[in-house]
C-alpha positions as CSV (number, residue, x, y, z in Angstrom):
1,X,0.0,0.0,0.0
2,X,1.3,3.4,-0.9
3,X,1.0,6.7,0.9
4,X,1.9,10.1,-0.7
5,X,2.8,13.2,1.3
6,X,2.6,16.4,-0.7
7,X,4.8,19.5,-0.2
8,X,5.0,22.7,-2.2
9,X,8.2,21.5,-4.0
10,X,6.9,17.9,-4.7
11,X,5.9,14.8,-2.8
12,X,7.3,11.8,-1.0
13,X,5.8,8.4,-1.7
14,X,6.0,5.8,1.0
15,X,5.4,2.1,1.1
16,X,3.3,1.1,4.1
17,X,3.8,-2.2,5.9
18,X,3.0,-3.2,9.5
19,X,2.2,0.3,10.5
20,X,5.6,1.6,9.4
21,X,6.6,3.6,6.4
22,X,9.5,3.2,3.9
23,X,10.3,6.1,1.6
24,X,10.2,4.6,-1.9
25,X,10.2,7.6,-4.3
26,X,10.8,11.4,-4.3
27,X,8.8,13.4,-6.8
28,X,9.2,17.0,-7.8
29,X,12.0,19.6,-7.5
30,X,13.2,19.7,-3.9
31,X,16.4,21.6,-3.1
32,X,16.6,21.0,0.6
33,X,14.6,18.0,1.8
34,X,14.0,17.0,5.4
35,X,12.4,13.6,5.5
36,X,9.9,13.5,8.4
37,X,10.3,11.0,11.2
38,X,6.5,10.3,11.1
39,X,3.5,11.4,9.1
40,X,0.6,13.4,10.5
41,X,-1.3,10.3,11.5
42,X,1.7,9.1,13.6
43,X,3.2,6.4,11.3
44,X,6.9,6.2,11.7
45,X,9.3,6.5,8.8
46,X,11.8,3.7,9.4
47,X,13.6,3.2,6.1
48,X,14.6,4.6,2.7
49,X,14.3,2.1,-0.1
50,X,16.5,1.3,-3.1
51,X,17.0,4.2,-5.5
52,X,14.6,6.5,-3.7
53,X,16.5,9.6,-4.7
54,X,18.1,8.3,-7.8
55,X,19.1,11.0,-10.3
56,X,17.3,13.9,-8.5
57,X,19.3,16.8,-10.0
58,X,17.7,19.6,-8.0
59,X,18.3,18.3,-4.5
60,X,21.3,19.8,-2.7
61,X,20.8,18.8,0.9
62,X,19.0,15.8,2.4
63,X,18.2,15.3,6.1
64,X,17.1,11.9,7.3
65,X,15.4,11.5,10.7
66,X,16.8,9.4,13.6
67,X,13.8,7.0,13.0
68,X,15.4,5.7,9.8
69,X,17.2,2.4,10.4
70,X,18.2,1.4,6.9
71,X,19.0,3.0,3.6
72,X,18.7,0.9,0.4
73,X,21.1,0.3,-2.5
74,X,22.0,3.3,-4.7
75,X,19.6,5.5,-2.6
76,X,21.2,8.8,-3.4
77,X,23.0,7.7,-6.6
78,X,23.6,10.3,-9.3
79,X,22.2,13.2,-7.4
80,X,24.8,15.3,-9.2
81,X,24.2,18.5,-7.2
82,X,23.9,16.9,-3.8
83,X,26.4,18.7,-1.5
84,X,25.3,17.5,2.0
85,X,23.6,14.6,3.7
86,X,22.6,14.4,7.3
87,X,21.8,10.9,8.4
88,X,21.5,8.7,11.5
89,X,23.6,5.6,12.3
90,X,21.9,3.0,10.2
91,X,22.5,0.1,7.9
92,X,23.4,1.1,4.3
93,X,23.1,-0.7,1.0
94,X,25.5,-0.8,-1.9
95,X,26.7,2.3,-3.7
96,X,24.4,4.8,-1.9
97,X,26.5,7.8,-3.0
98,X,27.5,6.5,-6.5
99,X,28.0,9.5,-8.9
100,X,27.5,12.2,-6.2
101,X,30.4,14.2,-7.4
102,X,29.4,17.5,-5.6
103,X,29.2,15.9,-2.2
104,X,30.9,18.1,0.5
105,X,29.5,16.8,3.8
106,X,28.2,13.5,5.2
107,X,27.1,14.2,8.7
108,X,26.7,11.3,11.1
109,X,25.9,11.4,14.9
110,X,28.8,12.6,17.0
111,X,31.0,13.4,14.0
112,X,33.3,16.4,14.0
113,X,33.2,19.0,11.3
114,X,36.5,17.8,9.9
115,X,35.3,14.2,9.8
116,X,32.1,15.1,7.9
117,X,34.1,16.8,5.2
118,X,36.8,14.2,4.9
119,X,34.3,11.3,4.7
120,X,32.6,13.1,1.9
121,X,36.0,13.8,0.2
122,X,36.7,10.1,0.4
123,X,33.4,9.2,-1.2
124,X,33.6,11.9,-3.8
125,X,37.1,10.9,-5.0
126,X,36.6,7.2,-5.2
127,X,38.5,6.1,-2.0
128,X,38.6,2.4,-1.1
129,X,35.6,0.8,0.6
130,X,37.2,0.9,4.1
131,X,36.9,4.7,3.9
132,X,33.6,5.0,2.2
133,X,31.5,2.4,4.1
134,X,29.9,4.8,6.5
135,X,28.6,2.0,8.7
136,X,32.2,1.0,9.5
137,X,33.9,4.4,10.2
138,X,36.5,3.5,12.8
139,X,38.5,5.5,15.3
140,X,41.6,5.3,13.0
141,X,39.7,6.7,10.0
142,X,41.8,9.8,9.8
143,X,45.1,7.9,9.8
144,X,43.6,5.6,7.1
145,X,42.5,8.6,5.1
146,X,46.0,10.1,5.2
147,X,47.5,6.8,4.1
148,X,45.1,6.5,1.2
149,X,45.7,10.2,0.1
150,X,49.4,9.8,0.3
151,X,49.2,6.6,-1.8
152,X,47.3,8.6,-4.4
153,X,50.0,11.3,-4.4
154,X,52.7,8.6,-4.8
155,X,51.0,6.8,-7.7
156,X,52.1,7.5,-11.3
157,X,50.1,10.3,-12.9
158,X,49.1,8.0,-15.8
159,X,47.7,5.3,-13.5
160,X,44.3,4.2,-14.8
161,X,44.7,6.0,-18.2
162,X,45.1,2.8,-20.2
163,X,42.1,1.1,-18.6
164,X,40.0,4.2,-19.3
165,X,40.9,4.0,-23.0
166,X,40.5,0.2,-23.3
167,X,37.1,0.4,-21.6
168,X,35.9,3.2,-23.9
169,X,35.4,5.7,-21.1
170,X,36.7,8.7,-22.9
171,X,33.5,10.5,-22.2
172,X,34.3,10.4,-18.5
173,X,37.8,11.7,-18.7
174,X,40.3,12.8,-21.3
175,X,41.6,10.6,-24.1
176,X,44.7,12.8,-24.2
177,X,47.4,11.3,-22.0
178,X,48.9,14.7,-21.0
179,X,45.5,16.1,-20.1
180,X,44.7,13.0,-18.1
181,X,48.0,13.2,-16.2
182,X,47.3,16.9,-15.4
183,X,43.8,16.1,-14.2
184,X,45.3,13.5,-11.8
185,X,47.7,16.1,-10.5
186,X,44.8,18.5,-9.9
187,X,43.1,15.7,-7.9
188,X,46.3,15.2,-5.9
189,X,46.6,18.9,-5.1
190,X,42.9,19.0,-4.2
191,X,43.2,16.2,-1.8
192,X,46.3,17.8,-0.2
193,X,44.4,21.1,0.2
194,X,41.4,19.4,1.6
195,X,43.4,17.7,4.3
196,X,45.4,20.8,5.3
197,X,42.1,22.8,5.6
198,X,40.6,20.1,7.8
199,X,43.6,19.1,9.9
200,X,42.1,17.1,12.7
201,X,44.7,14.6,14.0
202,X,47.0,15.4,11.1
203,X,50.6,14.4,11.8
204,X,53.6,16.6,11.0
205,X,54.9,14.0,8.6
206,X,51.7,13.9,6.6
207,X,51.3,17.6,6.7
208,X,54.7,18.1,5.2
209,X,53.9,15.6,2.4
210,X,50.7,17.5,1.5
211,X,52.3,20.9,1.8
212,X,55.3,19.9,-0.4
213,X,53.0,18.5,-3.1
214,X,51.1,21.8,-3.3
215,X,54.2,23.9,-3.3
216,X,55.9,21.7,-6.0
217,X,52.9,22.2,-8.2
218,X,52.4,25.9,-7.8
219,X,52.0,28.2,-10.8
220,X,55.2,28.3,-12.8
221,X,56.8,25.3,-11.0
222,X,58.8,22.8,-13.1
223,X,56.5,20.0,-11.9
224,X,53.4,21.8,-13.3
225,X,50.9,24.3,-12.1
226,X,48.1,22.0,-10.9
227,X,47.8,23.5,-7.4
228,X,46.9,26.8,-9.0
229,X,44.6,25.1,-11.4
230,X,42.8,23.4,-8.5
231,X,42.1,26.7,-7.0
232,X,41.4,28.5,-10.3
233,X,39.0,25.9,-11.7
234,X,37.7,23.8,-8.7
235,X,37.8,25.9,-5.5
236,X,38.0,29.6,-6.5
237,X,37.3,30.8,-3.0
238,X,39.1,32.8,-0.4
239,X,39.9,29.9,1.9
240,X,41.7,27.9,-0.8
241,X,43.5,31.0,-2.1
242,X,44.6,31.9,1.4
243,X,46.0,28.4,1.9
244,X,47.9,28.7,-1.5
245,X,49.3,32.1,-0.3
246,X,50.2,30.8,3.1
247,X,52.3,28.0,1.6
248,X,54.3,30.5,-0.5
249,X,52.7,29.6,-3.8
250,X,51.7,33.2,-4.7
251,X,54.5,35.7,-5.3
252,X,55.8,38.3,-7.7
253,X,57.0,35.7,-10.1
254,X,53.6,34.2,-10.8
255,X,50.9,36.6,-9.6
256,X,50.5,38.5,-12.9
257,X,50.3,35.3,-14.8
258,X,47.5,34.1,-12.6
259,X,45.6,37.3,-12.9
260,X,45.8,37.1,-16.7
261,X,44.3,33.6,-16.7
262,X,41.1,34.7,-14.9
263,X,37.9,35.6,-16.7
264,X,35.1,37.8,-15.6
265,X,33.5,34.9,-13.7
266,X,36.4,34.8,-11.2
267,X,36.3,38.4,-9.9
268,X,36.7,37.4,-6.3
269,X,39.8,35.4,-7.0
270,X,41.2,38.2,-9.2
271,X,40.6,40.7,-6.4
272,X,42.4,38.4,-3.9
273,X,45.4,38.2,-6.2
274,X,45.6,41.9,-6.7
275,X,45.3,42.6,-3.0
276,X,47.9,40.0,-2.1
277,X,50.7,42.2,-3.5
278,X,49.6,45.6,-2.2
279,X,49.3,48.9,-4.1
280,X,52.1,48.3,-6.5
281,X,50.5,45.2,-8.0
282,X,47.1,46.8,-7.9
283,X,48.4,49.8,-9.9
284,X,50.0,47.4,-12.5
285,X,46.8,45.4,-12.8
286,X,44.5,48.4,-13.4
287,X,47.0,49.9,-15.7
288,X,46.9,46.8,-17.8
289,X,43.1,47.3,-18.3
290,X,43.6,50.7,-19.9
291,X,43.3,51.1,-23.6
């Protein structure tokens, strides 16, 4: 038996069994969706079924109630704009976050802010199952996260390229080997920045590895400019820029080059670059705009 609960943005369809409800389908165009713990007639929502949110492109945040005890296979899969999920400790099916490439936070009971972000980072970037199985997050998660991220940094930049080509997956990445390798270095720089920005329990040794990678791939470096590209194209915000500056990756040798690469859609980043060098650089920049 089905029960539909209607909201202004759409509706939730539940399967009813034994006086309890299981969320089976989400209809409409929700942006932020808080699933109720019970309906108006008092029936408890105790589970979310397989593929309930599958491919919902508008949803950005989902909050599940504490009454939910299980989440089915591929529940949130391919919600491409989903950035945050708040959920109770519950049993989880296979691949619940498959294709959730925008995911920034997975909030679980008693979890610190750093942990919510780093769990999402592991899921978003294809970490091994021992880091992405949220039922089994252990006390040594952060040490395991660092070991995984460092192994990614240590791996050859072309790792996985041949398999991508042989499997015909060019649509999911680049068929150009140089571009593929650069994209891998952007990923490595992004992981390094993520960990330095959320440094809970970060050891000095791991911190140095992540810091060195970012510095070695700053704009104009012999190893490539992927740390700058990560900020320019992936995280063009003040927090990531400030980290880049703090690590000595922005100076008079590369600042003007960075500014020239920015379009009108990156005004905040352009302003941060100009301000980072004081009035002299500001005068040079605005002079360059004169006809």
